[in-house]
N, C-alpha and C positions, 0 to 999 in steps of 0.2 A: 504495500501498500504505500502511495507516495504523498498521503496529506490531502487537502481541501482542494477543490480545485482554483486556479487562480483569482476566477471572479469573486471568491467568496473571501478569499485572503486580502482581495483589494478592497470589497465593499467593507471587511473588519479594521482598515488603519485609521487610525484617529491621527488626521495631519497634525497638532497640536500635541500629540503625545511625541509623532516621528520627529517634528522638530528639534523637541528639549532634547531626544537621543542622539539626533545629530550633533547638536550642541555641546554634548557632552564628551563625546567620542572626538570632534574637532578639538576642544580644550586640550583634552589628555595626548593629543596629536602635538600642539602647539607646544606644551611644557615640553614634550621630549625633543620636538627638535629645538627648543630654545636651550636648552642643557648641551646638546650635542654642539650645536652653533657657536654658544661661549667659552664650550672647549675647544675647539679648532681656532678660532679668534685668539684665545690666550694663546694658543702653542704658536701660531704666526708672528703673534708681539713677542712671544720671548726668545723665537727664532733669531728675529731680526738682531735681537739684544747680543745673539750669538758672536764670538769672532769668526770673520771670514776664513772660510778654507783655503 
């Protein structure tokens, strides 16, 4: 069995709840990307301070 037909699933979607869920996931992604971006930026900055090879 594969679950309810697609039309039933679509009819059961609450647009406001879907928007809330998307927003939560986006914020989680932004937080993860921010940490990685800041780490990469810090690595570049510290590398500029390194003596030339």
